[in-house]
N, C-alpha and C positions, 0 to 999 in steps of 0.2 A: 703624395708625391706627384701625381699627375698635375695638380694645380701648380705646384712649384715649377715643374718643367714648362708648363704652359705660359707662365708669366715671366720666366727668366729671359733676359736679353740674349743670352748665349749659354750653351751647355758645353762644358769642357770634358772630353772623354780622356781619362787617364788610364793608359794601358800598362803602366809599370815602368821599370827601369830599362834603359837601352842595353842591347846586346848585339852580337854579330848577326843573329837570326833576324832581329828587327831591322837592322841596316839593310840586309839583303832583301827582306820582304818589302820594305819601303821603295827600294830601287826597282824591284820587280813590278810594283804597282805603277810607278812612273813609266816604266817601259811599255806596259800594256795599255794604259789609259787612253792615250791619243787615238790609237787605232780603234779601240772599242767605241770611243766617243764619236768618231767619224761615221762608223757603221750605224750607230743609233740615231744620229742626226739625219742620216739619209733613209731612215726607216727600213734598213736592210738587215735586221737582226738574223734572218735566216742564213746570211752569208757566213755567220760564225759557227753554224751547226754542222755536224757531220764529219769533223776531223777526228781521227784517233788521237788519244792523249799524247801531247807533245810532238805531233806530226810535223816533219820538216816543211811539208807543203803549206801548212798554215802560216808558219813564220815567213816563208817566202812571199806568200800572197799579200800579207798585211804589213810587210816591211818591219818586222820585229826581230830583234836579235834572239837567236834560239836560247832557250832556257835549259840548263843542265838539271840532272836529277838532284844534285846537291843544292841547287838554288830552290828547287821545289820543296826539298826537305826543310830548308829554312822558312819558307812560306808556311808550311804546315806547322812547324814549331811555333812560329809567331802567333798562329791562331789557336794555340793551346792556352794562351793567356786567358785569365778568368773572365775578362770583360765579354769576350765573344760568346760565352756560354751562359750569360746571365739572362734571367727572365725579364729584368727591368729594361733591357735594350729597347723593347717595343715602345714603352712609354717615354723613355729618355730621348730617343731619336725622333719618334713620330711627332712629339709635341714641341720640339726645339725650334726656335727661330733661326739660330745659327749654331754650327757645330765646329768646335776646335779640338783637334786631336793632339795629344802629347804622349810621347814615349821616351822618357828621359829627356835628352836634349833634342831628340828628333821631333819634327812637326809634320807628320804625314798629312797630305791633303785628304780631307774626307771624301772628296769626289773620286780620287784615285782608288781609295779603299772600296768605295761603292762600286766602281766600274769593274774592277777585277773580280770582286765578289759576285757581281751580276753575271759576268762571263763564266765563272766557275759553276754557277747554278744552271744557267740555260744550256750550257754545252755538256754538263755532267762530267767535266774534267775533274771536279772535286771528288766525285765518286771514284774515278780511276786513279787519281792521285793517292787516295787512301789505300787502294789496292796495291799500287806499285811500291808504296813505302812499307807494306807489310812483308818485306823481305827479311831474312834472318838478321841483317845488320841494323835494322831500324826498329824502333818502338812503334806500336800501332798509332795511327793518326786519327784526327777527328774526321767525322763524316762530312758529306757535302753541305749539310745545313750549317755546320759550324763555319766552314769556309765562307758561306754566303750570308751569314747573319747580318752583317753590316748593310749589304745591298738590299736585303729584304726589309730591314727597318727603314732605310731611306725611301723605298717605294711607299711605305706607309706615310712617311713625313710629307712627301710630295702630294700624294693622292688620297691618303686616308683609306676609307673603305673602298675607294675606287681604284686602288692600286691593283695590278694585274691579277695576282693569285686569289686574294679574297673576293675580288669582283667576279671572277670565273666561278668560284665556289658558290657564292651567294646567288648568282644568276641561275645556275643549274638547280640549286636547292629550292629557291623561292618560286621560280617559274613553274616547276613541276609539282609543288606541294602546297602552294598558297601559304608560305611561311613568312613570318615577320622578318624583315631584313636585319633588324637589330639582333634577333636570336641567332640567325644564321651567321652573322659576323662574330658574335660571342663564341659560338661553337667553333668557328674557324680559328680564332686566335688561341683558344684553349688547346686545340689539337696541335696547332703549329708550334706552340712553346713546349711541347712534350720533351724535347731534347735539351732544353735550357735548365739552369739550376737556380734555386732560390734558397737562402738560408732558412727561411720559414716556408714550409711547403704550402701553407695557405695562400702565400703570395701568388701561386700559380693560378688562383682564381680571383682572389680579392684585388690584387694589383691590376689584373686585366679588366675587371669590372669597372674600375675607375677610368680606364682608357675608353671603354665602350660608352660609358656615360658622357665623357667629354666629347666624343664624336657624334653620338646619337641623341643626347639629352637623357633625362631621368627615365627610369624603367617603370612603366605603368603597372607591369605585372608584379612588381615588388618582390624580387628574389632577395629575401632578407638574410644576409650573411654578415658575420662580423668576426673579429679576432678573438672573441671570448669562446667561440665554438671550437670543438676539436677538429683536427684535420679530416678525420673520417666523416664527421657531420657536414663539413663544408663540401667535400667531394660528393657525398651521397645526395644532399639536397640539390646540388648543381646538376647531377645526373638525372634526378627525378624531374627537375624543371625542364631540362632539354628534351628528355624522352617523351614528355607529354606535349611538347610544342613543336618538335622537329620530326622529320622522317625518322622512324625508329632506328634503322640500321646506321644512320650517319654518326650517332654518338655511341651506340652500343658497340659498333665496330672498333671503337677506340679502346675497349677493354683488353688489356694486354695479357699475354701468356702468364699463367699463374706462377710459373717459376721465376718471373722477373719482378713480381710484386714485392714492395717493401712493407706496405700496410696490410698485414695479414688478416686484420679484422674487417676489412671492407667486404661488402657483398660482391659476389663474383661479377655482377652486371655493372658495377661502378668502376670506371677507369681510375687507376692509381696514377694521378698526375704527378706525384712525387718521383716517379720513375723517369729518369732522364732519357732513356732509350726505349723505343718500342718499334717493331717493324711497321712500315707504312701500311695503313689499312687497305685491304683489297678494294673496299668500297670507294676509297678516294682515288684509285687509279682511274683517271678520267672523270673524277668527281661524280662517280655513280652513273654516268651517262651510258656506259657500256652494258650494264647488267640490269635485269629486272626479273628476278626469279619468282616473285610472289603475286604479281598483279593478275595473272590469269587463273589463279586458284579461286574458284567460286566458294563463297562462304567465308573466306578469310578476310576479304575486304580491306578497309583501311582503319580498322578498329584501333582506338587509342589505349595504350596500356595504362594500368593503374598501379600505384605504389602504396604499399601498406608497410610503413616502417622500413625494414630491410628486405622486403619481398616485392619482386616485380611480377605482376599478374598480367597475363596476356593470352590471346588465342594463337595457335600454332599448328603446323602440320608436320608430322614425322615422316621423313622421306626415305632415309637409308641409314646404314650403319657402317662404321669403320671396320674393315676386315683384315687389312695388312698395312704395315707402315714401313717407310724408308727412314733412314737416319735423317736428322735435320739437314736442310740444304747446305747450311754453312759448313757442317762437318763433311758432307758429301764432297764439297769442293775442296776443302782443306785436306782430306784424306785421299783424294784421287781414287775413290772407290767406285766400282761399277756394279758390284754384286746386287745391291738392293734395287738399283735402277732396272737391271736386266730382269730380276725376279718379278717385280711388280708389273713391269710393262708387258711381260709375256703372259701374265695371268689375267690381264684386263679383258673382259668379254663383252663390254657394252658395244652396241651398234651406234656409231656416230654418224652425224650428217656427212654427206658427200663421200661416204665409204672411206673415212680416214683410217689409215693403217695404225697399228700399235705404236709405231715409231712417231708418226705424225701426232697422234694423240698425246704421246709422252712429251714431245718438245712444246706442244701448245699448252699442256698442263703446267709444265715447269715455268713457263713464261706468263701464266694466267691468260694466254691467248690474246695478249694486247701489247701495244707499244705506247709511247707517250701520246700518240696522236690518233691511233686507230685500233679497232677490234672488229673482226678477227685479225690476228697478227698476219702481216704479209708473208708470202713464201720466202722472202729474203731472210727472215728470221730462222726459218727451217734450214736454209742453206748454211746460215751462220752456226746453227746448232751442230751441223756436221763438223765444222771446223773446231768448235768448242769441244766436242766429244773426242775428236782426234787429239787435241792438246791434252785433254783430261786423261785419256788412256796412256798417252806418251809419258806423262808425269808418273802415272801408276807403275808403268814398266820401269822407269828410272828408279823409283823407290824400291821396287822389287829387286832390281839388279844390285842395289846397294845393300842387299841382304835382309830387307825387312819382311818381304813376302816371297811367294813363289811365282816368278814371271810366267811359267808354263801354264799355271792354273788360270791366270788372268787372260792369257791368249786363248785358251780353250773355251772359257766361258763366253768371251766376247765373240769368238768365231761361231759358236752355236747360236748365239743371239742374232748375229748377222745372217747366218744361213736360214734361220727360221723366219726372219722378218722379210727377206726378199725385197729390199728397198735400197735405192741409191742414197737415201738420207743418212746411211751409216758409212763411215769411211772404211776402206779396205785395210787389211793388216799391213800391207806394203806401205800405204800412206802413213799409217801410225808409226811404223818403224822408221820411215824417212824423216818424219817430224821429230821423233825421238833422237835420231842421229844428229840432225841440225841443232837441236836444243843442247845436246851434249857438247858439241863443238863451240857453241856460243858461250855456255857456262864455263867451259874449260879455259877459254881465252879471256880477253878483256870484255867486261860487261858494257856493251854499247846500247843505250836505251833505244835509239832509233832502229837498230836491228831487231830488238825485241818487239817493238810496237809493230813492225812490219809483219813479223810472224803471227802476232796475236790479232791483227787488224780484222781478219775475216771472222774471227770468233767474237768480236766486240759487240755487234748488235744483239746477239743472244745473251752474252754475258751482262750487257746493260739491262736487258729485260728481266733477268732473274736477280739482279742486285737487290731490289726492294723486297724480295721474297725470301731472304736468307734465313730468317728465323722460323721458317715453316717446314713441314714435312710432306713429302709426296706420300699419298696413300691410295689403296684400292678399296672400293666399297663392296659391300655384300652383293650389290646388283652389278658389279663389274666396272663401275666408273672409276676413272682416275681423278685425283683431286689434290688440293693443298689444304693442310690443316695446321693448327697451332702445334708448336714443338712438344707440348706436354700431353697431347692427345694420346689415346691408347686404343687398342682393339676393344670393340664393344661400345665405344662412345657413339652417340646417335647424331644424325644430321637432320636439322629442322629448317623449315621455312617459317618466318615470322611476318606479321602484318607490316606492309610498306617496305619490307626489306628488299634491298637490291641483291643481296648475296645470302647464301645459306649460313647457318650457325651450327657449331658443334656444342652439344649439351651432354653432360654426364649425369645419368640418373643416380639419385641418392635413394636407394631402395628403402632404407630405414625410415625416411621422413616423407617420401612421396614428392619431394622437391627436386629441382635440377640445379646443377652447377654449370654456369656458362664458361666454356673454355676459350671461345673466340669464333671469329668468322671463318668461312671456308670458301675455297673455289672448287666447284665440282664440274669438271669438263663435260659439256653437252647438256647441262641443266641450268644454265645461267640466264637464259633469255625466254623464259616462259614455258619451257618444255614440261616442267613438272605439272603445270595446270592441265595438261592434256590427259593426265592420268587420275589426278585427285579431284574430289568434289567436296561440297560442304559437309558431307557425312564424315570426312576425314579430319575435320577441324577439332582440336582438343583445346581445353583451357588449362594452362599449366602455370606453375609458380617457380620462379628462379630466385635463389638466394646466394 
């Protein structure tokens, strides 16, 4: 297919039949495109960033007619069309000389689709649009990547491997680890298409190999894959190839939570690329430049793992163990619960740098102590956590007063937590009650989106930070550290540091066989930048096998 796209004079993108959602979405793209184009032409992309979702100030500044929630709903529905979620978008658009879009009788301009998609990605409005439309009256919407799939593919078409995101990834990976740029790009596109769909799961690898060959030329290392192989063999051989040529954690980090796997016969260390959704890798936050938990451990070095059939063999250091778990973050937010947060935070006994309090360690852990641009996270995120927690508890009280739980118990537990924490990072009960009262008045009257965004604006930086971590769980380790782990983790699972790894990993011992099962990567607050190496030496290194 890559050869066909490459030689074609033009590629026609057929989005299906025309409907009211499509008409509205095309008009929306026309409305936004001129302003976004002006900003990009003046190299002032930062001017677009920092506005809360659908903020009036944004529309006034850029001279765009304000968009209603109903119009955004149409835009989201438009992006539910199958084309936007297809794996083949990368090849189809990257290699096209010209692109013509058709949706029934509509002829959307490709550039308009690209520009609004780019805007949704760089501002994260796509993430918040998904959140706002998860109200009771609406069906769940696609995530940010679905909204921006067209813009991402266009970046490939214009610049190939030099488009912004793959270039950043490859530069960080290659410069730090002497990695072949071709292998880095292959890994990047494999991971980036995790949320796309393919009728044949092998296309998730074989289709992209064709694109990589077209951009870089033939592969001298000869990764021999073909359609006569099983899906499991294609995925396992690809993982083995990359794990022995790339920094270990960068592809191992892509192994999803076991509960999300479709291919039950895959080794636990092999990512199941047929799964369309997986939480973003902690290692990919900042493309690994924030963390380096392994380099200071003497004796661990940069040893290359070996693969024996279904078994991954490597050196490793066992550091800690999971002692207590919170419910998954997505459920924590959905249920407006504070019980687990309070229980785990008050039991953490680790001594953190700069004498961080329990509450500071809590919010930094929930956000993996980073933003899109920096780590440690700035104090503004902690202030935003205060507003987020205020909103969270206010919703919990509202649900309790609707008869689902006991509001007095919520107030008592939170009051004890605030009293013991002795910090201004926690809102007072009067602030929570005031917020709850304003929220009730808002929900009882006409639902005005601008009023809602004003209430939630202070909480947005923290909410944005934890969005990518929704399918993980807060935990406390035996040594008293707070951390984030895969949702399927359990008490007794062990925390390991692996060669070249930027982040720790959670492994589950299989006592009967002596092997380990990989559950996924972890964030362990206070142990991400070489602190573990101050305690452990070469005598602590073990040789383990993962299946």
